[in-house]
VEXKOL-661211 format. One record per atom (N, C-alpha, C): residue number from 1; residue in three letters; chain; atom name; y, z, x. Coordinates in steps of 0.02 Angstrom, whole numbers, plus 50000, padded with zeros to 5 digits. Each point is the difference from the previous one (the first is absolute). Layout:
BEGIN
num,residuo,cadena,atomo,v,w,u
NUM,ALA,A,CA,Y,Z,X
...
END
This chain:
BEGIN
num,residuo,cadena,atomo,v,w,u
1,MET,A,N,49518,48756,50559
1,MET,A,CA,49959,50075,49999
1,MET,A,C,50046,50037,49954
2,GLU,A,N,49955,50030,49958
2,GLU,A,CA,50048,50056,49971
2,GLU,A,C,50013,50054,50014
3,ASN,A,N,50041,50028,50012
3,ASN,A,CA,50038,50062,50022
3,ASN,A,C,49965,50045,49966
4,LYS,A,N,49996,50061,50054
4,LYS,A,CA,49937,50071,49967
4,LYS,A,C,50050,50044,50032
5,ILE,A,N,49976,50069,49953
5,ILE,A,CA,50060,50039,49992
5,ILE,A,C,49940,50070,49982
6,THR,A,N,50033,50053,50005
6,THR,A,CA,49949,50081,49998
6,THR,A,C,50069,50025,49992
7,ILE,A,N,49990,50072,49926
7,ILE,A,CA,50045,50039,49986
7,ILE,A,C,49977,50038,50027
8,ASP,A,N,50029,50022,50075
8,ASP,A,CA,49997,50068,50027
8,ASP,A,C,49975,50068,49969
9,PHE,A,N,50067,49994,49970
9,PHE,A,CA,50025,50080,49941
9,PHE,A,C,50041,49990,49965
10,GLY,A,N,50021,50033,49966
10,GLY,A,CA,50037,50021,49941
10,GLY,A,C,50030,50056,49957
11,HIS,A,N,50064,50015,50026
11,HIS,A,CA,49990,50089,49974
11,HIS,A,C,50048,49995,49950
12,ILE,A,N,50000,50056,49951
12,ILE,A,CA,50032,50006,49948
12,ILE,A,C,50058,50100,50042
13,CYS,A,N,50075,49981,49992
13,CYS,A,CA,50029,50021,50036
13,CYS,A,C,50082,50031,49963
14,GLU,A,N,50022,50047,50032
14,GLU,A,CA,50071,50012,49953
14,GLU,A,C,50071,49959,50025
15,ASN,A,N,49978,49972,50077
15,ASN,A,CA,50075,49966,50035
15,ASN,A,C,49941,49963,50086
16,VAL,A,N,50050,49965,50013
16,VAL,A,CA,49981,49968,50036
16,VAL,A,C,50071,49994,50053
17,ILE,A,N,49964,50002,50058
17,ILE,A,CA,50077,49987,50055
17,ILE,A,C,49989,49956,50027
18,VAL,A,N,50059,49958,50028
18,VAL,A,CA,49966,49930,50044
18,VAL,A,C,50057,50039,50074
19,ALA,A,N,49969,50011,50053
19,ALA,A,CA,50008,50010,50058
19,ALA,A,C,50046,49916,50012
20,GLN,A,N,50040,49988,50086
20,GLN,A,CA,50028,49970,50021
20,GLN,A,C,49954,49964,50019
21,ASN,A,N,49954,50006,50023
21,ASN,A,CA,49944,49954,50019
21,ASN,A,C,49968,49966,49955
22,GLY,A,N,49994,50012,49924
22,GLY,A,CA,49975,49984,49956
22,GLY,A,C,49926,50025,49981
23,ASN,A,N,49973,50062,50015
23,ASN,A,CA,49960,50063,50000
23,ASN,A,C,50007,50019,49941
24,LEU,A,N,49960,49998,49952
24,LEU,A,CA,50011,50050,49952
24,LEU,A,C,49987,50091,49998
25,SER,A,N,50007,50040,49981
25,SER,A,CA,50004,50062,49996
25,SER,A,C,50003,50025,49914
26,ILE,A,N,49930,50021,49967
26,ILE,A,CA,49963,50018,49931
26,ILE,A,C,50021,50060,50002
27,ILE,A,N,50020,49997,49924
27,ILE,A,CA,50058,50077,49988
27,ILE,A,C,49942,50015,49950
28,ASN,A,N,49967,50050,49990
28,ASN,A,CA,49965,50054,49955
28,ASN,A,C,49927,49947,49954
29,ILE,A,N,49955,49974,50039
29,ILE,A,CA,49947,49975,49954
29,ILE,A,C,49980,50036,49968
30,PHE,A,N,50004,49969,49919
30,PHE,A,CA,49963,50047,49951
30,PHE,A,C,49933,49936,49969
31,ASN,A,N,49985,50052,49946
31,ASN,A,CA,49968,49981,49955
31,ASN,A,C,49969,50028,49925
32,GLN,A,N,50072,50031,49987
32,GLN,A,CA,50007,50037,49932
32,GLN,A,C,50059,50014,49994
33,ILE,A,N,50025,49976,49930
33,ILE,A,CA,50068,50016,49973
33,ILE,A,C,49983,50034,49946
34,SER,A,N,50057,50062,50012
34,SER,A,CA,49983,50047,49913
34,SER,A,C,50076,49975,49962
35,ALA,A,N,49973,50029,49964
35,ALA,A,CA,50060,49977,49920
35,ALA,A,C,50013,50081,49973
36,ASP,A,N,50059,49998,49975
36,ASP,A,CA,49996,50049,49935
36,ASP,A,C,49975,49984,49942
37,ASN,A,N,50030,49934,49983
37,ASN,A,CA,49943,49972,49932
37,ASN,A,C,50021,49917,50027
38,PHE,A,N,49979,49950,49957
38,PHE,A,CA,49974,49923,49994
38,PHE,A,C,50024,49969,49939
39,PRO,A,N,50039,49941,49992
39,PRO,A,CA,50030,49979,50096
39,PRO,A,C,50038,50039,50055
40,ALA,A,N,49959,49997,50047
40,ALA,A,CA,50058,50009,50053
40,ALA,A,C,50021,49960,50049
41,ILE,A,N,50059,49995,50031
41,ILE,A,CA,50047,49976,50047
41,ILE,A,C,49984,50037,50085
42,HIS,A,N,49964,49951,50027
42,HIS,A,CA,49996,50019,50095
42,HIS,A,C,50048,49960,50021
43,PRO,A,N,50052,50057,50026
43,PRO,A,CA,50048,49964,50041
43,PRO,A,C,49995,49958,50041
44,VAL,A,N,49952,49986,50042
44,VAL,A,CA,49992,49951,50064
44,VAL,A,C,49913,50021,49999
45,LEU,A,N,49999,49917,50010
45,LEU,A,CA,49909,50003,50040
45,LEU,A,C,50012,49955,50050
46,PHE,A,N,49971,50009,50059
46,PHE,A,CA,49992,49942,50053
46,PHE,A,C,49934,49951,50009
47,VAL,A,N,49975,49953,49991
47,VAL,A,CA,49960,49976,50034
47,VAL,A,C,50002,49978,50078
48,VAL,A,N,49951,50011,50054
48,VAL,A,CA,50009,49982,50067
48,VAL,A,C,49934,49981,50005
49,ILE,A,N,50002,49944,50035
49,ILE,A,CA,49942,49962,49980
49,ILE,A,C,49989,49973,50094
50,GLY,A,N,49935,49994,50016
50,GLY,A,CA,49993,50000,50092
50,GLY,A,C,49935,49899,49991
51,ALA,A,N,50004,49978,50036
51,ALA,A,CA,49994,49924,49995
51,ALA,A,C,49963,49984,50066
52,THR,A,N,49957,49947,50021
52,THR,A,CA,50001,49966,50071
52,THR,A,C,49947,49947,49992
53,GLY,A,N,49994,49955,50035
53,GLY,A,CA,49991,49946,49985
53,GLY,A,C,50023,49943,50031
54,ASP,A,N,50000,49924,49971
54,ASP,A,CA,50006,49948,50062
54,ASP,A,C,50085,50010,49969
55,GLU,A,N,50041,49947,50065
55,GLU,A,CA,50074,50054,49987
55,GLU,A,C,50041,49942,49941
56,GLY,A,N,50055,50023,49961
56,GLY,A,CA,50009,49943,49974
56,GLY,A,C,50045,50053,49927
57,GLU,A,N,50038,49983,49944
57,GLU,A,CA,50014,50023,49967
57,GLU,A,C,49969,50003,49931
58,TYR,A,N,50013,50043,49950
58,TYR,A,CA,49933,50002,49960
58,TYR,A,C,50021,50042,49944
59,GLU,A,N,50007,49968,49941
59,GLU,A,CA,50006,50042,49929
59,GLU,A,C,49967,50045,49981
60,VAL,A,N,50036,50048,49984
60,VAL,A,CA,49963,50067,49971
60,VAL,A,C,50037,50032,49959
61,SER,A,N,49933,50022,49938
61,SER,A,CA,50015,50010,49932
61,SER,A,C,49978,50086,49982
62,VAL,A,N,50030,50023,49972
62,VAL,A,CA,49973,50069,49991
62,VAL,A,C,49996,50020,49914
63,GLN,A,N,49961,50025,49975
63,GLN,A,CA,50000,50006,49937
63,GLN,A,C,49986,50069,49981
64,ILE,A,N,50010,50042,49948
64,ILE,A,CA,49990,50061,49984
64,ILE,A,C,49989,50013,49933
65,LYS,A,N,49945,50014,49992
65,LYS,A,CA,49983,49997,49952
65,LYS,A,C,49954,50105,49975
66,LYS,A,N,50010,49991,49933
66,LYS,A,CA,49933,50071,49982
66,LYS,A,C,49948,49973,49992
67,GLN,A,N,49935,50022,50019
67,GLN,A,CA,49936,49975,50007
67,GLN,A,C,49969,50011,49907
68,GLY,A,N,49993,49911,50001
68,GLY,A,CA,49976,49991,49947
68,GLY,A,C,50063,49960,49969
69,GLU,A,N,50052,49999,50006
69,GLU,A,CA,50061,50007,49962
69,GLU,A,C,50048,49921,50033
70,GLU,A,N,50039,49983,49959
70,GLU,A,CA,50039,49925,50024
70,GLU,A,C,50044,50028,50060
71,PRO,A,N,50022,49948,50044
71,PRO,A,CA,50032,50046,50047
71,PRO,A,C,50067,50029,49987
72,ILE,A,N,50040,50052,50025
72,ILE,A,CA,50068,50008,49976
72,ILE,A,C,50028,49978,50038
73,THR,A,N,49999,49952,50065
73,THR,A,CA,50022,49960,50049
73,THR,A,C,49980,49978,50029
74,THR,A,N,50017,49922,50032
74,THR,A,CA,49975,49958,50048
74,THR,A,C,50055,49986,50035
75,GLN,A,N,49977,49988,50064
75,GLN,A,CA,50073,49959,50040
75,GLN,A,C,49969,49960,50022
76,ILE,A,N,50034,49952,50008
76,ILE,A,CA,49979,49925,50089
76,ILE,A,C,50051,50043,50046
77,LEU,A,N,50012,50019,50038
77,LEU,A,CA,50032,50038,50071
77,LEU,A,C,50060,49947,50016
78,PRO,A,N,50048,49985,50002
78,PRO,A,CA,50058,49967,50020
78,PRO,A,C,50000,49989,50077
79,ASN,A,N,49978,50064,50056
79,ASN,A,CA,50000,49962,50065
79,ASN,A,C,49926,50006,49998
80,LYS,A,N,49980,49952,50047
80,LYS,A,CA,49911,49990,50017
80,LYS,A,C,49993,50046,50045
81,MET,A,N,49945,50005,50013
81,MET,A,CA,49959,50030,50040
81,MET,A,C,49995,49965,50067
82,LYS,A,N,50046,50010,50049
82,LYS,A,CA,49988,49977,50074
82,LYS,A,C,49946,49996,50049
83,ILE,A,N,49956,49963,50013
83,ILE,A,CA,49950,50030,50035
83,ILE,A,C,50014,49972,50076
84,PRO,A,N,50027,50031,50057
84,PRO,A,CA,49999,49987,50062
84,PRO,A,C,49946,49968,50051
85,LYS,A,N,49990,49963,50040
85,LYS,A,CA,49971,49997,50043
85,LYS,A,C,49941,50056,50031
86,PHE,A,N,49935,49987,49978
86,PHE,A,CA,49979,50054,50021
86,PHE,A,C,49984,50038,50077
87,PRO,A,N,49987,50067,50013
87,PRO,A,CA,49981,50041,49944
87,PRO,A,C,50074,50028,49936
88,ALA,A,N,50029,49991,50008
88,ALA,A,CA,50053,50035,49962
88,ALA,A,C,49981,50000,49924
89,GLU,A,N,50025,50059,49965
89,GLU,A,CA,49992,50008,49898
89,GLU,A,C,50053,49971,49989
90,GLY,A,N,49986,49968,49943
90,GLY,A,CA,50068,50018,49960
90,GLY,A,C,49992,50051,49935
91,ARG,A,N,50084,50016,49973
91,ARG,A,CA,49988,50047,49975
91,ARG,A,C,50076,50003,49963
92,LEU,A,N,49977,50006,49941
92,LEU,A,CA,50043,50005,49923
92,LEU,A,C,50002,50040,49969
93,PHE,A,N,50061,50033,49967
93,PHE,A,CA,50013,50055,49944
93,PHE,A,C,50039,49973,49948
94,VAL,A,N,49972,50019,49930
94,VAL,A,CA,50041,49990,49937
94,VAL,A,C,50005,50061,49973
95,LYS,A,N,50094,50003,49954
95,LYS,A,CA,50000,50055,49995
95,LYS,A,C,49986,49989,49901
96,PHE,A,N,49983,50050,49965
96,PHE,A,CA,50005,49980,49934
96,PHE,A,C,50045,50097,49964
97,SER,A,N,50045,49952,49991
97,SER,A,CA,50055,50059,49972
97,SER,A,C,50050,49972,49939
98,PRO,A,N,49991,50044,49957
98,PRO,A,CA,49960,50046,49978
98,PRO,A,C,49934,49976,49978
99,LEU,A,N,49955,50016,49989
99,LEU,A,CA,49928,49978,49969
99,LEU,A,C,49969,50071,49945
100,VAL,A,N,49999,49956,49937
100,VAL,A,CA,49982,50031,49951
100,VAL,A,C,49941,50008,50003
101,ILE,A,N,49956,50043,49971
101,ILE,A,CA,49946,50032,49977
101,ILE,A,C,49996,50006,49940
102,LYS,A,N,49963,49981,49962
102,LYS,A,CA,49996,50008,49933
102,LYS,A,C,49955,50059,49959
103,SER,A,N,49932,50015,50027
103,SER,A,CA,49958,50063,50022
103,SER,A,C,49993,50017,50053
104,ALA,A,N,49945,50039,50001
104,ALA,A,CA,49978,50038,50018
104,ALA,A,C,49931,49954,50020
105,GLY,A,N,49964,50024,50071
105,GLY,A,CA,49937,49953,50004
105,GLY,A,C,50000,49981,50068
106,ASN,A,N,49951,49958,50017
106,ASN,A,CA,49980,49959,50066
106,ASN,A,C,50052,49944,50005
107,TYR,A,N,50026,49973,50051
107,TYR,A,CA,50029,49953,50005
107,TYR,A,C,49999,49954,50046
108,GLU,A,N,49966,49951,50020
108,GLU,A,CA,49994,49944,50072
108,GLU,A,C,50043,49945,50012
109,ILE,A,N,50039,50004,50072
109,ILE,A,CA,50037,49971,50025
109,ILE,A,C,49942,49930,50051
110,THR,A,N,50016,49958,49964
110,THR,A,CA,49962,49934,50040
110,THR,A,C,50037,49954,50027
111,ILE,A,N,49992,49992,50065
111,ILE,A,CA,50036,49981,50054
111,ILE,A,C,49987,49932,50002
112,SER,A,N,50027,49943,50011
112,SER,A,CA,49953,49926,50025
112,SER,A,C,50037,49958,50041
113,ILE,A,N,49941,49973,50042
113,ILE,A,CA,50043,49941,50056
113,ILE,A,C,49947,49952,50007
114,MET,A,N,50007,49949,50012
114,MET,A,CA,49968,49925,49992
114,MET,A,C,49921,50027,49969
115,GLY,A,N,50003,50030,49938
115,GLY,A,CA,49925,50018,49970
115,GLY,A,C,49971,50058,50010
116,GLN,A,N,50025,50039,50054
116,GLN,A,CA,49980,50054,50014
116,GLN,A,C,50020,50049,49967
117,THR,A,N,49977,50061,50002
117,THR,A,CA,50018,50068,49965
117,THR,A,C,49993,50056,50003
118,LYS,A,N,50049,50045,50003
118,LYS,A,CA,49970,50075,49998
118,LYS,A,C,50055,50032,49948
119,LYS,A,N,49941,50036,49993
119,LYS,A,CA,50022,50061,49917
119,LYS,A,C,50016,50071,50049
120,LEU,A,N,50061,49994,49958
120,LEU,A,CA,50043,50092,50007
120,LEU,A,C,49988,50016,49954
121,PHE,A,N,49980,50087,49993
121,PHE,A,CA,49997,50038,49916
121,PHE,A,C,50029,50066,50010
122,PHE,A,N,50045,50005,49935
122,PHE,A,CA,50023,50080,49997
122,PHE,A,C,49994,50015,49925
123,ASP,A,N,50007,50073,49992
123,ASP,A,CA,50002,50022,49936
123,ASP,A,C,50070,50026,49989
124,ALA,A,N,50009,49999,49912
124,ALA,A,CA,50045,50016,49986
124,ALA,A,C,49969,50049,49943
125,LYS,A,N,50028,50056,50023
125,LYS,A,CA,50007,50074,49969
125,LYS,A,C,50023,50028,49970
126,LYS,A,N,49981,50057,49940
126,LYS,A,CA,50067,50021,49937
126,LYS,A,C,49999,50077,50053
127,VAL,A,N,50075,50011,50008
127,VAL,A,CA,49991,50074,50048
127,VAL,A,C,49989,50058,49933
END
């Protein structure tokens, strides 16, 4: 039997705080990056992922690209998504620091787990 998984949420934010009990606090969710000039360096960007499904550990990849162009980064995360016994949810986050954004435009972040994908979007704009 093949494991099944559903990506319940994904967020782009400035910071993540992990409590002693493992709960995540997501700080400043955003969908726009402003810069004076391009290329621009965004100091830090977190992608937070939540998923449910069959108990187990799953490989997660995150890709960031300007729409219609080649990816600026693709990472298979070193830590696997751990989903405990039902009804618990697995959570994972990845930090991109620094993130070089070559030009203004619409960007997409694609999260992939076991053939399931979720897309997040942000705009890079000149101030």
